[in-house]
C-alpha positions in Angstrom: 70.8 20.3 131.1 72.7 23.0 128.9 76.5 23.2 129.6 76.8 26.6 127.9 77.0 28.3 124.3 77.8 25.3 121.8 80.4 26.5 118.7 79.6 26.4 115.4 81.4 27.2 112.1 78.3 27.7 110.0 75.7 31.1 110.6 73.1 30.0 112.4 69.5 30.5 110.7 68.2 33.3 113.6 71.0 35.1 113.8 73.3 34.6 110.1 76.2 34.5 112.1 78.3 31.9 113.8 77.9 31.9 117.9 81.9 33.4 118.7 81.1 36.2 116.5 77.8 36.9 117.8 79.4 37.3 121.1 82.2 39.7 120.0 79.7 41.8 118.3 77.4 41.8 121.6 80.7 42.5 124.2 81.5 45.4 121.1 77.9 46.7 121.7 78.9 47.3 125.8 82.2 48.9 124.3 80.5 51.4 122.9 78.0 51.9 125.7 81.8 52.6 127.5 83.2 55.1 125.5 79.7 56.7 124.5 79.2 57.5 127.9 82.5 58.8 128.5 82.5 61.2 125.5 79.4 62.5 125.8 80.3 63.4 129.6 83.6 65.1 128.0 80.6 66.9 125.9 79.0 67.7 128.9 81.9 69.2 130.6 82.9 70.9 127.7 79.6 73.0 126.8 78.8 73.4 131.0 82.4 75.2 131.1 82.9 79.2 130.2 86.2 78.7 129.2 88.4 75.2 127.7 92.2 75.0 126.3 92.6 73.4 123.4 95.1 70.0 122.8 97.7 72.5 122.0 97.7 75.1 125.4 97.7 72.0 127.4 101.1 71.1 125.7 99.6 67.7 124.0 102.0 66.4 121.1 99.5 66.6 118.0 102.8 65.5 115.9 103.1 61.9 117.7 99.3 61.3 117.7 99.4 61.9 114.8 101.6 59.2 114.1 100.2 56.9 116.3 97.1 57.6 114.0 98.5 56.4 111.1 100.5 52.8 113.1 96.8 52.3 114.0 95.3 53.0 110.7 98.1 50.6 109.4 97.5 47.7 112.5 94.1 47.4 111.3 95.0 46.7 107.4 98.1 44.0 108.3 94.9 42.4 110.3 92.8 42.0 107.8 95.8 40.6 106.1 96.6 38.3 108.1 93.0 37.0 108.4 92.9 37.2 104.6 96.0 34.7 104.4 94.3 32.4 106.6 91.6 32.2 103.8 94.1 31.7 101.5 95.4 28.7 103.5 98.8 30.4 104.6 100.3 30.1 107.8 103.7 31.6 107.5 101.6 34.8 105.9 99.4 35.1 108.4 102.2 34.8 110.8 104.0 37.4 108.9 100.7 40.0 109.1 99.8 39.5 112.3 103.7 39.6 114.0 103.0 43.5 112.2 99.9 44.1 113.7 101.7 43.3 117.5 104.8 45.7 116.7 102.3 48.3 115.2 100.7 48.0 118.7 103.7 48.2 121.0 105.0 51.2 118.4 102.2 53.0 119.5 102.1 52.2 123.4 105.8 52.9 123.1 104.4 56.2 122.0 101.9 56.7 124.4 104.4 56.0 127.3 106.8 59.2 125.6 103.9 61.3 126.1 102.6 60.2 129.8 106.4 60.7 130.7 106.7 64.1 129.1 103.4 65.0 131.2 104.7 63.8 134.5 108.3 64.9 134.2 106.8 68.2 133.9 104.4 67.5 137.0 101.1 67.2 134.9 99.4 64.7 135.9 95.1 64.4 136.0 94.6 66.5 139.2 95.6 69.4 137.4 92.1 70.2 135.5 89.2 68.5 133.7 91.1 68.7 130.9 93.9 66.5 132.3 91.3 64.3 133.9 89.4 63.8 131.0 92.5 63.4 128.7 94.4 60.4 131.3 90.9 58.9 131.5 90.1 58.5 127.9 94.0 57.9 126.5 94.8 55.2 129.3 91.4 53.6 129.0 91.6 52.8 125.6 95.5 51.7 125.9 94.5 49.1 128.0 92.1 48.1 125.5 95.3 48.2 122.9 97.1 46.0 125.8 94.9 43.7 125.6 94.3 43.2 122.5 98.3 42.7 121.9 97.9 40.1 124.1 95.1 38.0 122.3 96.6 38.7 119.1 100.1 37.3 120.3 98.9 34.4 122.1 96.9 33.3 118.3 100.4 34.3 116.8 102.1 31.5 119.2 101.0 29.0 120.9 97.3 29.7 119.7 98.0 29.3 116.1 98.1 25.2 116.6 94.9 25.1 116.6 95.2 25.8 112.6 96.6 21.9 112.4 93.5 20.8 113.8 90.3 22.7 113.3 91.7 25.6 110.8 88.0 27.1 109.9 87.7 27.3 113.9 91.3 29.2 113.8 90.3 31.8 111.5 87.2 32.8 113.1 89.2 32.9 115.9 91.3 35.5 114.3 87.9 37.5 112.1 86.9 37.7 115.7 90.3 39.5 117.0 90.1 41.6 113.8 86.8 43.0 115.0 88.0 44.2 118.5 91.0 45.3 117.4 89.5 47.6 114.6 87.2 49.0 116.8 90.1 49.9 119.2 91.5 51.7 116.4 88.0 53.4 115.3 87.9 55.0 119.3 91.3 56.3 118.8 90.2 58.1 115.2 87.6 59.4 117.7 89.6 60.5 120.3 92.6 62.1 118.6 90.4 64.9 117.1 88.7 65.2 119.7 91.4 65.8 122.7 94.3 66.9 119.9 92.8 69.3 117.4 89.0 70.5 118.4 89.0 74.7 119.0 89.4 76.0 122.4 86.5 78.6 124.0 87.5 81.4 125.7 85.5 83.9 127.4 
């Protein structure tokens, strides 16, 4: 009787992927459907509305959001560099780049917390109108994904790195899978930023 899908280091002949990588791609496919449904709902609500405000009119801080965009793009670069360091069999270099990736995640969340705090201090909550409900739903869900990625990366930077000494290939593959998730989180934000902060409004 089967007790689950076994781990493999070599790509399977039927998929061209090792099992963990196939699994993360399937998971990301479900995430695409989740965010795709939310973006589609946004489009439907916007098209059906007689008027729609811009992010600037709703008090969204474009410069903070732009800073966060650069922070996440930088974190994607350092995530790749951490994986490349393991390919070079350099664990200390891996820890450096993964540490920077985690730090970028913290910076992103601190800036986002500052944005949320400013909204709450002015009495702006999701119940205010449709735009703010969408803003808090999309950015809040994305923020939870960032926190999840940070938790995984922190584990792989700390206690999870012990696997490097016993099974370096498998550990390297884990970093690659974590990197695919992190890149997805960054890509979602690259779509969120112009959608919420830069898109022109619609007025009757």
